[in-house]
MIVONU-589405 format. One line per 5 residues: their letters; for each residue x, y, z of C-alpha. Coordinates in Angstrom, 3 decimals, decimal comma, padded with zeros to 6 digits. Example, Ala and Ser with C-alpha at 12.3 -4.5 7.8 and 13.67 -1.06 7.14 Angstrom:
BEGIN
AS> 012,300:-004,500:007,800 | 013,670:-001,060:007,140
***
This chain:
BEGIN
XXXXX> -027,031:016,307:-014,763 | -026,253:014,303:-011,691 | -028,033:016,825:-009,398 | -031,125:016,748:-011,655 | -031,203:012,975:-011,495
XXXXX> -030,890:012,858:-007,736 | -033,608:015,550:-007,266 | -035,936:013,696:-009,700 | -035,533:010,535:-007,773 | -036,364:012,205:-004,457
XXXXX> -039,445:013,777:-005,931 | -040,556:010,391:-007,151 | -040,119:008,980:-003,768 | -042,062:011,834:-002,229 | -045,014:011,262:-004,433
XXXXX> -044,822:007,536:-003,862 | -045,437:008,280:-000,218 | -048,030:011,147:-000,358 | -050,416:010,228:-003,210 | -052,999:007,451:-003,092
XXXXX> -051,657:004,104:-004,132 | -054,015:003,710:-006,978 | -052,666:006,833:-008,839 | -048,990:005,794:-008,788 | -047,339:002,896:-010,302
XXXXX> -044,885:002,121:-007,576 | -043,300:-000,620:-009,610 | -042,277:001,836:-012,262 | -040,890:004,241:-009,679 | -038,802:001,364:-008,301
XXXXX> -037,410:000,847:-011,809 | -036,603:004,446:-012,276 | -034,897:004,585:-008,793 | -032,791:001,472:-009,625 | -031,813:002,836:-012,963
XXXXX> -030,706:006,134:-011,442 | -028,756:004,477:-008,739 | -026,844:002,475:-011,329 | -025,949:005,479:-013,167 | -024,674:007,281:-010,010
XXXXX> -022,567:004,354:-008,879 | -019,232:005,557:-007,382 | -020,507:009,123:-007,197 | -021,489:011,444:-004,326 | -025,284:011,439:-005,134
XXXXX> -025,529:007,580:-005,088 | -026,169:006,978:-001,401 | -029,567:008,965:-001,048 | -030,947:007,387:-004,255 | -029,846:003,940:-003,323
XXXXX> -031,498:004,448:000,250 | -034,782:005,509:-001,496 | -034,602:002,481:-003,883 | -033,993:000,186:-000,948 | -036,788:001,660:001,164
XXXXX> -039,381:001,454:-001,671 | -038,399:-002,228:-002,380 | -038,799:-002,968:001,278 | -042,313:-001,422:001,363 | -043,223:-003,427:-001,810
XXXXX> -041,687:-006,425:-000,220 | -039,704:-007,098:-003,363 | -036,708:-009,211:-002,232 | -035,072:-009,219:-005,627 | -034,892:-005,427:-005,801
XXXXX> -033,748:-005,309:-002,128 | -030,950:-007,764:-002,889 | -030,066:-005,743:-005,903 | -029,950:-002,405:-003,953 | -027,677:-004,126:-001,288
XXXXX> -025,401:-005,348:-004,037 | -025,120:-001,936:-005,712 | -024,300:-000,249:-002,479 | -021,549:-002,830:-001,892 | -020,135:-002,157:-005,385
XXXXX> -020,204:001,552:-004,699 | -018,190:001,359:-001,572 | -015,945:-001,126:-003,341 | -015,216:001,426:-006,165 | -014,494:004,120:-003,717
XXXXX> -012,276:001,932:-001,427 | -014,204:002,899:001,680 | -013,267:-000,416:003,826 | -015,343:000,545:006,909 | -018,587:001,103:004,940
XXXXX> -017,859:-001,906:002,836 | -017,273:-004,068:005,844 | -020,904:-003,063:007,351 | -022,729:-003,542:003,998 | -020,749:-006,674:003,171
XXXXX> -021,657:-008,423:006,373 | -025,398:-007,391:006,102 | -025,491:-008,824:002,472 | -023,600:-012,000:003,529 | -026,315:-012,457:006,285
XXXXX> -029,052:-011,925:003,572 | -027,360:-014,528:001,436 | -027,216:-016,904:004,363 | -030,889:-016,669:005,154 | -031,789:-017,409:001,585
XXXXX> -029,199:-020,193:001,282 | -027,136:-018,549:-001,413 | -023,833:-019,985:-000,566 | -021,974:-019,271:-003,722 | -023,061:-015,595:-003,892
XXXXX> -022,050:-015,236:-000,318 | -018,513:-016,631:-000,883 | -018,104:-014,491:-003,879 | -019,072:-011,491:-001,916 | -016,613:-012,398:000,810
XXXXX> -013,882:-012,856:-001,762 | -014,518:-009,347:-003,138 | -014,338:-007,815:000,421 | -011,155:-009,542:001,193 | -009,637:-008,376:-002,204
XXXXX> -010,464:-004,747:-001,311 | -008,710:-005,174:002,127 | -005,644:-006,607:000,555 | -005,634:-003,675:-002,044 | -005,790:-001,226:000,734
XXXXX> -002,864:-002,801:002,494 | -004,803:-003,969:005,539 | -002,696:-007,205:005,920 | -003,901:-008,433:009,433 | -007,634:-008,026:008,515
XXXXX> -007,214:-009,615:005,032 | -005,529:-012,555:006,310 | -007,799:-012,993:009,247 | -010,727:-012,807:006,875 | -009,177:-015,291:004,473
XXXXX> -008,771:-017,836:007,193 | -012,323:-017,286:008,201 | -013,551:-017,941:004,718 | -011,459:-021,007:004,233 | -012,613:-022,503:007,483
XXXXX> -016,205:-021,777:006,645 | -015,879:-023,370:003,188 | -014,279:-026,479:004,731 | -017,095:-026,665:007,297 | -019,808:-026,344:004,756
XXXXX> -017,950:-028,606:002,188 | -018,211:-025,940:-000,424 | -015,877:-026,485:-003,390 | -016,866:-023,061:-004,597 | -015,851:-021,452:-001,216
XXXXX> -012,677:-023,408:-001,104 | -011,777:-022,075:-004,565 | -012,448:-018,480:-003,304 | -010,140:-019,109:-000,327 | -007,389:-020,343:-002,572
XXXXX> -007,791:-017,089:-004,733 | -007,538:-014,822:-001,661 | -004,497:-016,748:-000,272 | -002,855:-016,266:-003,673 | -003,564:-012,577:-003,882
XXXXX> -002,363:-012,032:-000,358 | 001,024:-013,767:-001,286 | 001,182:-011,464:-004,365 | 000,550:-008,152:-002,543 | 001,987:-008,639:001,049
XXXXX> 004,984:-010,982:000,532 | 005,584:-010,527:-003,248 | 005,887:-014,255:-003,448 | 004,679:-014,749:-007,028 | 005,550:-018,524:-007,114
XXXXX> 003,099:-019,119:-004,164 | 000,646:-016,648:-005,657 | 000,460:-018,537:-008,968 | 000,289:-022,038:-007,183 | -002,838:-020,832:-005,368
XXXXX> -004,398:-019,211:-008,362 | -003,971:-022,448:-010,225 | -005,471:-024,515:-007,422 | -008,511:-022,099:-007,522 | -008,655:-022,381:-011,405
XXXXX> -008,725:-026,196:-011,329 | -011,470:-026,235:-008,803 | -013,698:-023,747:-010,862 | -013,187:-025,584:-014,082 | -013,894:-028,974:-012,493
XXXXX> -017,133:-027,542:-010,894 | -018,050:-025,659:-014,191 | -017,919:-022,217:-012,660 | -016,417:-020,922:-015,843 | -016,927:-017,178:-015,201
XXXXX> -015,031:-017,488:-011,858 | -012,273:-019,439:-013,623 | -012,112:-016,759:-016,308 | -011,493:-014,200:-013,466 | -008,811:-016,291:-011,877
XXXXX> -007,067:-016,762:-015,345 | -007,195:-012,990:-015,913 | -005,441:-012,564:-012,474 | -002,798:-014,948:-013,419 | -002,121:-013,096:-016,723
XXXXX> -002,136:-009,748:-014,890 | 000,487:-011,110:-012,404 | 002,873:-012,339:-015,102 | 002,397:-009,014:-017,064 | 003,351:-006,973:-013,989
XXXXX> 006,532:-008,900:-013,749 | 007,052:-008,496:-017,537 | 007,255:-012,567:-017,800 | 005,654:-012,444:-021,279 | 006,630:-015,935:-022,207
XXXXX> 004,224:-017,324:-019,510 | 001,365:-015,233:-020,650 | 000,244:-016,668:-023,955 | -000,615:-020,180:-022,711 | -003,093:-018,448:-020,342
XXXXX> -004,524:-016,332:-023,062 | -005,322:-019,374:-025,126 | -006,715:-020,899:-021,966 | -009,010:-017,784:-021,556 | -010,343:-018,248:-024,998
XXXXX> -011,275:-021,789:-024,295 | -013,029:-020,826:-020,970 | -014,924:-018,163:-023,008 | -016,147:-020,842:-025,379 | -017,377:-022,843:-022,463
XXXXX> -019,384:-020,003:-021,067 | -021,036:-019,460:-024,471 | -021,670:-023,207:-024,806 | -023,439:-023,107:-021,380 | -025,857:-020,535:-022,729
XXXXX> -024,327:-017,593:-020,884 | -022,836:-014,364:-021,966 | -019,340:-013,297:-020,895 | -019,617:-009,973:-019,011 | -018,214:-007,092:-021,074
XXXXX> -015,706:-005,930:-018,311 | -014,079:-009,359:-018,064 | -013,674:-009,601:-021,922 | -012,374:-006,097:-022,007 | -009,680:-007,141:-019,525
XXXXX> -008,713:-010,068:-021,807 | -008,450:-007,888:-024,842 | -006,271:-005,307:-023,077 | -003,963:-008,056:-021,687 | -003,676:-009,748:-025,061
XXXXX> -002,562:-006,332:-026,743 | -000,100:-005,610:-024,098 | 001,545:-009,107:-024,238 | 001,580:-009,192:-027,978 | 003,106:-005,637:-028,069
XXXXX> 005,850:-006,478:-025,701 | 006,549:-009,915:-027,119 | 005,965:-009,535:-030,960 | 005,770:-005,875:-031,755 | 003,406:-003,351:-033,099
XXXXX> 002,654:-005,170:-036,386 | 001,534:-008,413:-034,677 | -000,563:-006,487:-032,201 | -002,310:-004,175:-034,886 | -005,427:-006,401:-035,312
XXXXX> -005,726:-006,838:-031,529 | -005,502:-003,040:-030,926 | -008,108:-002,486:-033,469 | -010,468:-005,137:-032,082 | -010,037:-003,695:-028,468
XXXXX> -010,801:-000,071:-029,658 | -013,898:-001,383:-031,484 | -015,099:-003,287:-028,449 | -014,668:-000,236:-026,307 | -016,601:001,969:-028,627
XXXXX> -019,485:-000,473:-028,519 | -019,272:-000,944:-024,616 | -017,892:002,308:-023,211 | -019,190:001,296:-019,731 | -017,172:-001,937:-019,616
XXXXX> -014,049:-000,326:-017,978 | -013,648:002,807:-016,022 | -012,301:005,873:-018,125 | -009,161:006,306:-016,234 | -008,344:002,642:-016,606
XXXXX> -008,991:002,866:-020,368 | -006,797:005,924:-020,663 | -004,066:004,169:-018,648 | -004,317:001,174:-021,003 | -003,739:003,462:-024,126
XXXXX> -000,953:005,243:-022,434 | 000,831:001,774:-021,839 | 000,377:000,793:-025,504 | 001,709:004,018:-027,043 | 004,460:004,148:-024,612
XXXXX> 005,497:000,521:-025,633 | 005,220:001,491:-029,387 | 007,358:004,613:-028,663 | 004,756:007,086:-029,771 | 005,335:009,850:-027,169
XXXXX> 003,022:012,364:-028,705 | 000,026:009,816:-028,396 | 001,161:009,110:-024,692 | 001,086:012,978:-024,002 | -002,433:013,349:-025,486
XXXXX> -003,856:010,542:-023,528 | -002,201:011,729:-020,414 | -003,946:015,096:-020,874 | -007,172:013,238:-021,279 | -006,481:011,306:-018,073
XXXXX> -005,696:014,388:-016,095 | -008,879:016,145:-017,467 | -010,858:013,148:-016,376 | -009,392:012,980:-012,908 | -010,020:016,784:-012,608
XXXXX> -013,511:016,375:-013,487 | -014,179:013,962:-010,595 | -012,073:015,754:-008,178 | -009,103:013,486:-008,192 | -005,347:014,193:-008,232
XXXXX> -002,497:011,799:-008,920 | 000,881:013,591:-009,027 | 002,487:010,600:-010,646 | 000,783:011,279:-013,803 | 002,202:014,813:-013,828
XXXXX> 005,619:013,519:-013,229 | 005,378:010,924:-015,993 | 004,228:013,849:-018,434 | 007,359:015,756:-017,469 | 009,455:012,728:-018,128
XXXXX> 007,892:012,351:-021,549 | 008,466:015,979:-022,502 | 011,997:015,707:-021,387 | 012,630:012,542:-023,514 | 011,281:014,629:-026,547
XXXXX> 013,798:017,353:-025,724 | 010,959:019,803:-025,124 | 012,925:021,147:-022,276 | 011,001:024,273:-021,633 | 007,724:022,363:-021,361
XXXXX> 009,361:019,804:-019,249 | 010,600:022,334:-016,895 | 007,209:023,760:-016,278 | 005,807:020,329:-016,030 | 008,241:019,404:-013,207
XXXXX> 007,462:022,660:-011,558 | 003,880:022,078:-011,580 | 004,444:018,398:-010,385 | 006,422:019,582:-007,473 | 003,724:022,065:-006,405
XXXXX> 000,864:019,546:-006,695 | 002,852:016,758:-004,976 | 003,750:019,070:-002,097 | 000,174:019,996:-001,695 | -001,120:016,382:-001,743
XXXXX> 001,578:015,388:000,901 | 000,415:018,277:003,013 | -003,085:017,215:002,845 | -002,253:013,744:003,579 | -000,226:014,634:006,660
XXXXX> -003,118:016,856:007,879 | -005,476:013,829:007,364 | -003,140:011,516:009,364 | -002,685:014,128:012,141 | -006,544:014,633:012,286
XXXXX> -007,020:010,845:012,371 | -004,588:010,210:015,080 | -006,038:013,212:017,161 | -009,537:011,835:016,886 | -008,272:008,381:017,872
XXXXX> -006,585:009,922:020,919 | -009,722:011,648:021,860 | -011,856:008,475:021,451 | -009,371:006,555:023,614 | -009,510:009,215:026,125
XXXXX> -013,247:009,214:026,285 | -013,235:005,373:026,560 | -010,954:005,666:029,434 | -013,192:008,183:031,098 | -016,085:005,905:030,448
XXXXX> -014,324:003,076:032,128 | -013,432:005,156:035,113 | -017,107:006,412:035,503 | -018,279:002,857:035,230 | -015,882:001,770:037,863
XXXXX> -017,141:004,549:040,064 | -020,793:003,763:039,559 | -019,992:000,134:040,433 | -018,187:001,145:043,590 | -021,211:003,310:044,579
XXXXX> -023,577:000,543:043,815 | -021,550:-001,839:046,040 | -021,594:000,651:048,910 | -025,379:000,998:048,583 | -025,835:-002,852:048,557
XXXXX> -023,636:-003,115:051,545 | -025,555:-000,348:053,490 | -028,945:-001,729:052,631 | -028,348:-005,331:052,994 | -029,781:-007,216:056,088
XXXXX> -028,920:-010,728:055,159 | -025,321:-011,688:055,669 | -025,591:-014,470:053,065 | -026,923:-012,123:050,444 | -024,383:-009,554:051,397
XXXXX> -021,473:-011,954:050,823 | -022,928:-013,119:047,413 | -023,427:-009,528:046,301 | -020,031:-008,422:047,630 | -018,302:-011,383:045,733
XXXXX> -020,087:-010,497:042,486 | -019,270:-006,851:042,561 | -015,612:-007,522:043,744 | -014,978:-009,853:040,708 | -016,687:-007,442:038,341
XXXXX> -014,634:-004,520:039,715 | -011,443:-006,447:039,302 | -012,374:-007,145:035,626 | -013,078:-003,524:034,889 | -009,831:-002,444:036,688
XXXXX> -007,942:-004,943:034,621 | -009,357:-003,592:031,337 | -008,688:-000,008:032,566 | -005,119:-000,927:033,425 | -004,629:-002,566:030,042
XXXXX> -006,079:000,392:028,231 | -003,867:002,812:030,335 | -000,779:000,837:029,495 | -001,594:000,903:025,696 | -002,108:004,680:025,785
XXXXX> 001,154:005,201:027,738 | 003,095:002,987:025,336 | 001,820:004,898:022,402 | 002,467:008,206:024,015 | 006,030:007,089:025,000
XXXXX> 006,741:005,841:021,435 | 005,550:009,289:020,065 | 007,388:011,305:022,513 | 010,596:009,204:021,869 | 010,378:009,952:018,215
XXXXX> 009,682:013,595:018,659 | 012,611:013,937:021,155 | 014,994:012,305:018,872 | 013,987:014,216:015,660 | 013,899:017,480:017,499
XXXXX> 017,366:017,034:019,004 | 018,818:015,875:015,773 | 017,321:018,764:013,801 | 017,840:021,493:016,560 | 021,698:020,793:016,789
XXXXX> 022,750:021,552:013,192 | 020,097:024,329:013,004 | 021,590:026,096:015,979 | 025,118:025,618:014,440 | 023,827:027,159:011,135
XXXXX> 022,041:030,144:012,927 | 024,899:030,850:015,252 | 027,633:030,814:012,669 | 025,473:032,615:010,146 | 024,913:035,421:012,778
XXXXX> 028,574:035,699:013,355 | 029,384:036,079:009,735 | 026,500:038,561:009,226 | 027,699:040,673:012,295 | 031,049:041,132:010,478
XXXXX> 034,351:041,917:012,449 | 035,841:038,503:011,790 | 038,879:037,634:009,750 | 038,794:035,878:006,453 | 040,083:032,632:007,999
XXXXX> 037,358:032,767:010,583 | 034,820:033,463:007,860 | 036,050:030,241:006,009 | 035,899:028,308:009,204 | 032,452:029,349:010,001
XXXXX> 031,268:028,691:006,401 | 032,739:025,237:006,704 | 030,817:024,585:009,895 | 027,640:025,742:008,182 | 028,336:023,580:005,191
XXXXX> 028,933:020,589:007,615 | 025,631:021,326:009,448 | 023,838:021,599:006,052 | 025,143:018,340:004,972 | 024,203:016,635:008,243
XXXXX> 020,637:018,208:008,162 | 020,244:017,164:004,586 | 021,276:013,563:005,416 | 018,884:013,432:008,343 | 015,920:014,737:006,256
XXXXX> 016,813:012,345:003,396 | 016,881:009,342:005,856 | 013,576:010,345:007,403 | 012,010:010,784:004,032 | 013,353:007,401:002,762
XXXXX> 012,000:005,713:005,927 | 008,533:007,328:005,367 | 008,493:006,446:001,755 | 009,211:002,788:002,421 | 006,769:002,760:005,253
XXXXX> 004,053:003,699:002,763 | 005,412:001,597:-000,189 | 002,581:-000,315:-001,767 | 003,979:-001,241:-005,201 | 007,146:-002,811:-006,500
XXXXX> 010,013:-000,359:-007,366 | 011,383:-000,741:-010,977 | 014,145:-003,242:-011,295 | 016,937:-003,171:-013,941 | 019,898:-005,431:-014,751
XXXXX> 023,347:-003,886:-014,081 | 027,033:-004,810:-013,525 | 027,749:-005,105:-009,706 | 031,317:-004,006:-010,369 | 030,242:-000,589:-011,854
XXXXX> 027,871:-000,166:-008,906 | 030,665:-000,797:-006,354 | 033,106:001,585:-008,120 | 030,460:004,217:-007,999 | 029,869:003,811:-004,247
XXXXX> 033,763:003,718:-003,501 | 034,082:006,934:-005,709 | 031,323:008,709:-003,824 | 032,569:007,782:-000,338 | 036,269:008,310:-000,896
XXXXX> 036,293:012,129:-000,179 | 034,820:011,567:003,383 | 037,421:008,863:004,271 | 039,782:010,104:007,161 | 043,507:010,639:006,300
XXXXX> 045,502:007,563:007,175 | 042,779:005,203:006,240 | 043,124:003,154:003,036 | 039,773:002,455:001,089 | 040,196:-000,923:-000,677
XXXXX> 037,854:-002,485:-003,171 | 038,167:-006,193:-004,087 | 035,966:-007,083:-007,013 | 034,818:-010,606:-007,934 | 036,956:-012,484:-010,312
XXXXX> 034,160:-013,052:-012,804 | 031,768:-010,366:-013,858 | 028,411:-010,479:-012,049 | 025,169:-009,045:-013,350 | 022,341:-008,379:-010,957
XXXXX> 018,637:-007,650:-011,438 | 017,536:-005,376:-008,592 | 016,484:-001,733:-007,647 | 019,758:000,138:-008,538 | 019,223:003,092:-006,268
XXXXX> 018,504:000,686:-003,280 | 021,591:-001,296:-003,902 | 023,676:001,926:-003,779 | 021,798:003,158:-000,713 | 022,638:000,138:001,370
XXXXX> 026,394:000,057:000,291 | 026,920:003,850:000,881 | 025,318:003,493:004,339 | 027,744:000,726:005,329 | 030,678:002,428:003,769
XXXXX> 029,781:005,779:005,499 | 029,343:004,016:008,713 | 032,863:002,480:008,384 | 034,403:005,767:007,359 | 032,876:007,447:010,332
XXXXX> 034,463:005,114:012,974 | 037,781:004,055:011,288 | 040,653:006,327:012,332 | 043,513:004,316:010,855 | 043,853:001,086:008,864
XXXXX> 041,543:-000,011:006,031 | 038,088:-000,097:004,753 | 037,434:-002,934:002,434 | 034,389:-003,434:000,101 | 034,114:-006,829:-001,627
XXXXX> 031,457:-009,075:-003,133 | 030,888:-012,523:-004,433 | 027,991:-014,308:-006,301 | 026,372:-017,397:-004,673 | 024,700:-019,117:-007,603
XXXXX> 023,391:-021,905:-005,546 | 021,412:-019,553:-003,364 | 020,812:-017,025:-006,095 | 022,221:-014,099:-004,357 | 025,052:-011,632:-004,286
XXXXX> 026,952:-011,268:-001,052 | 028,489:-007,874:-000,382 | 031,036:-007,541:002,594 | 032,125:-004,185:004,068 | 034,796:-004,446:006,847
XXXXX> 036,901:-002,015:008,512 | 039,700:-001,848:011,408 | 037,780:000,474:013,480 | 036,813:-000,040:017,123 | 034,281:-002,699:016,228
XXXXX> 030,696:-003,257:017,623 | 029,953:-005,412:020,706 | 027,891:-008,487:019,821 | 025,034:-007,396:022,125 | 024,195:-004,558:019,806
XXXXX> 024,137:-006,608:016,661 | 020,369:-006,104:016,303 | 019,668:-002,825:018,048 | 022,083:-000,972:015,716 | 019,579:-001,500:012,836
XXXXX> 016,750:000,289:014,873 | 015,922:003,942:014,186 | 018,042:006,685:016,105 | 020,132:003,933:017,773 | 023,724:004,934:018,039
XXXXX> 026,323:002,740:020,096 | 028,472:005,999:020,722 | 026,282:009,019:021,348 | 029,419:011,182:020,960 | 030,039:010,241:017,373
XXXXX> 028,232:012,525:014,857 | 025,418:010,943:012,852 | 021,639:010,543:012,696 | 021,394:006,901:013,717 | 019,258:006,308:010,610
XXXXX> 021,636:004,880:007,976 | 021,612:001,345:009,213 | 017,830:001,513:009,879 | 017,245:002,440:006,238 | 019,549:-000,312:005,088
XXXXX> 017,650:-002,870:007,054 | 014,246:-001,703:005,880 | 015,366:-001,925:002,269 | 016,646:-005,488:002,766 | 013,325:-006,521:004,386
XXXXX> 011,490:-005,246:001,341 | 013,639:-007,102:-001,073 | 013,574:-010,481:001,057 | 017,350:-010,076:001,624 | 019,565:-010,069:004,703
XXXXX> 021,932:-007,557:006,428 | 023,754:-008,507:009,662 | 026,906:-007,811:011,703 | 029,469:-010,603:011,492 | 030,293:-011,138:015,195
XXXXX> 033,196:-013,662:014,364 | 035,220:-010,711:012,975 | 037,616:-009,316:015,718 | 039,645:-006,611:013,716 | 036,907:-004,105:013,572
XXXXX> 033,401:-004,364:012,268 | 032,123:-006,513:009,323 | 028,732:-006,163:007,781 | 027,346:-008,665:005,399 | 024,685:-008,067:002,814
XXXXX> 022,911:-010,945:001,060 | 020,938:-009,561:-001,842 | 018,664:-011,797:-004,022 | 019,642:-011,549:-007,796 | 016,397:-011,624:-009,386
***
């Protein structure tokens, strides 16, 4: 159907250009193209139809249709998340609005562009664009623009720093400005964002006041003679259902569920299908209706399959649901399928990254060659001028000009060369480290395996070789786990699930897991807090950090003690963990470098050099601290300060 629509639009355009004008109603053709483009929004056939629509509007000098075509093209790239294309179209459309003195439309478009940058994790670009928007709004004394800037700042705090307090503060600033200036629809959008932020953090008690405020704003919109757009009202309905389900239960939310379903049946285009399926899954999951969750999960996967998309997380969730229902055979198949798909997706992502970096390297290489050729051309031109010049004064002027220009080109070339060399050095260093760390245990495994396979060795030697192989396997597994952990945290875009747990239980588990690896003659001590301490955090991350520190202490401590203790600092709202040992200690000059990847103070001590790096990266994500206490002189003491909520 989509292909038929695209072909019919192109045929209409062909007739529009080849038949006499009096025999064709170009205005009608323009409406057909516009309607077709809107139906193809976000799909592969959109761009050629939109191009035809824009060209015909330009021929008819119809500025309204041209603006609509530009706006639809921006929405198309926004849906697809293609930031580069979005940037080009966005700036063209902002220039269009500037020429026609449409300031509010320009700031709104700018705001949407920054939002997509933020969603795509482009922190530097998003912050830079937000600063430009705010300065532009202040320069033009635009209250609407200032409110858009406050919105963008709040969203940046939410995504990049996870600072919800500042996020809500800036959102409320924007909400106040919009309401005072009677931009009620924009105020409605900000209010929805605030509700979404609280729902994401499961702070349901803060949601209901803003839901009431949304209803008041909707009334203001209707009073002003405008209609609230269906997609915005759908978000309100969904948020109200989720908040009521979580806070008051299924009975209280029943009428809201029915109202939302009825609205969706009347306005199926008000939200994307996958978003609707996701909403239904969340509702039924909250109500504990796992069969309905599985049904909508299947619908969601079928929809993604129909549009050529694949999200392994949905497959994992389905497997977990089946497991919770004790349908273990189906769950096993689902987990197997998830692993296959996830591996395929990761492989494609890695191939894409490799291709991207290869292309970037080739582009940089071509740019360097271009600079070299340009410098050579300048030198030849300078020689020609010197040879053909007859006037000493003109010769000196030309010589000075080309000399300064050549210096500038050489400076740029030198800077580009240094950048390439630095990038190459970083890449080579990583490859050398990881190659060395992987090759050593692999060689050990291959060597001892060959000896065992060849036979002719005693049973005692067999056991010794097997122990060496097991040790190398453990080392290699630890290395791979650390590298995967670092890669996962490098690409982390969403909050990990937190839960409340007893710190004492967590510490005991860590001590129990590390005890077998402690050397003979070393006493592993655990000193719990006098009062029980509960902590809201990502449980696997807490264990990961503590195990890394305990393993590090166990590796270097030959005699004496290794002690794990913790205290709660209620004033600073954190739990302070301390891991200390009586080992050789660490020189103060290495207090920062030990947290870098592949850094080992003693290269002769076995280890990957990644444990402390993973711990530091986790602490950076949770806004905590991990550091070496250089005042401790009996060995090494590491301090971890973890926020409790």
